[in-house]
C-alpha positions as CSV (number, residue, x, y, z in Angstrom):
1,X,0.0,0.0,0.0
2,X,1.2,3.5,-0.8
3,X,0.6,6.5,1.4
4,X,1.5,10.1,0.5
5,X,1.8,13.5,2.1
6,X,2.7,17.0,1.0
7,X,3.6,20.2,2.9
8,X,4.4,23.8,1.9
9,X,6.2,26.2,4.1
10,X,6.7,30.0,3.9
11,X,10.4,30.4,4.2
12,X,10.3,33.7,6.0
13,X,8.5,32.0,8.8
14,X,12.0,30.9,9.9
15,X,13.6,34.3,10.2
16,X,12.5,35.0,13.8
17,X,12.3,31.6,15.4
18,X,12.2,31.3,19.1
19,X,14.9,29.9,21.4
20,X,14.8,26.1,21.5
21,X,12.9,25.7,18.2
22,X,15.9,24.5,16.2
23,X,16.9,21.9,18.8
24,X,13.3,20.7,19.2
25,X,12.8,20.3,15.4
26,X,16.1,19.4,13.8
27,X,18.7,16.6,14.6
28,X,22.4,17.4,15.0
29,X,23.0,16.0,11.5
30,X,20.3,18.3,10.0
31,X,21.7,21.3,11.8
32,X,25.2,20.6,10.5
33,X,23.8,20.3,7.0
34,X,21.8,23.5,7.3
35,X,24.9,25.3,8.4
36,X,26.8,24.3,5.3
37,X,24.3,26.0,3.0
38,X,24.3,29.6,1.8
39,X,20.6,29.9,2.1
40,X,20.0,28.4,5.6
41,X,16.4,29.5,5.9
42,X,15.4,27.9,2.6
43,X,17.2,24.6,3.6
44,X,15.6,24.7,7.1
45,X,12.2,25.3,5.6
46,X,12.6,22.4,3.2
47,X,13.6,20.0,5.9
48,X,10.8,21.1,8.1
49,X,8.2,20.7,5.3
50,X,9.7,17.1,4.7
51,X,8.9,16.2,8.3
52,X,5.4,17.6,8.1
53,X,4.8,15.8,4.8
54,X,5.9,12.6,6.3
55,X,3.6,12.9,9.3
56,X,0.7,13.7,6.9
57,X,1.5,10.6,4.9
58,X,0.9,8.4,8.0
59,X,-2.2,10.4,9.0
60,X,-0.5,11.9,12.0
61,X,0.3,15.4,13.2
62,X,3.2,17.3,14.7
63,X,2.1,16.5,18.3
64,X,1.9,12.7,17.7
65,X,5.7,12.1,17.3
66,X,8.9,14.0,18.0
67,X,10.2,15.8,14.9
68,X,13.6,14.5,15.9
69,X,12.4,11.0,15.1
70,X,12.1,12.0,11.4
71,X,15.6,12.8,10.1
72,X,16.2,14.2,6.7
73,X,19.7,13.4,5.4
74,X,21.3,13.8,2.0
75,X,23.5,11.6,-0.1
76,X,25.0,13.2,-3.2
77,X,22.5,16.1,-2.6
78,X,19.6,13.7,-2.7
79,X,17.3,13.9,0.3
80,X,16.0,10.9,2.1
81,X,14.3,10.1,5.4
82,X,15.5,8.0,8.3
83,X,13.2,7.2,11.2
84,X,14.2,6.8,14.8
85,X,12.8,5.7,18.1
86,X,9.0,5.2,18.3
87,X,8.5,6.0,14.6
88,X,10.9,3.4,13.6
89,X,9.0,0.8,15.7
90,X,5.6,1.9,14.6
91,X,5.9,2.3,10.9
92,X,6.3,-0.9,8.9
93,X,7.6,0.3,5.6
94,X,9.5,-0.9,2.6
95,X,10.5,2.5,1.2
96,X,10.2,6.2,1.7
97,X,10.5,8.6,-1.2
98,X,11.2,12.3,-0.5
99,X,11.2,15.2,-2.9
100,X,12.0,18.8,-1.7
101,X,11.6,22.0,-3.8
102,X,12.1,25.7,-3.2
103,X,10.7,28.6,-5.3
104,X,10.6,32.2,-4.3
105,X,9.2,32.4,-0.8
106,X,8.2,28.8,-0.4
107,X,9.5,25.4,0.2
108,X,7.5,22.3,-0.5
109,X,8.1,18.7,0.2
110,X,6.3,15.5,-1.0
111,X,6.7,12.1,0.7
112,X,5.5,8.7,-0.7
113,X,5.7,5.6,1.6
114,X,5.4,2.1,0.4
115,X,4.2,0.1,3.4
116,X,4.6,-3.6,4.0
117,X,1.0,-4.3,4.7
């Protein structure tokens, strides 16, 4: 069975983030990746949209799981999702496909999951 989710984020929303937001939403690996990019806000928005899109694909919301349990990593500039902790235990999947795009003031992410059952 396939499930999908999509999310769009207004990039400027990340200009005035509150203390603790980054540590609550992004893993150490994600923060390191964001800090290597010239446009940090765009990258941050894309990763955040990816996490939201993933949660939507499993019919869950931001309060159901820790955003730190959804990690967006990159290999050869291609993004992919790795799950941790409760999410890794709860979701029985074969494959997760992630696409992130940025244009103007927005970042969008699409997630498609192929489940085992």
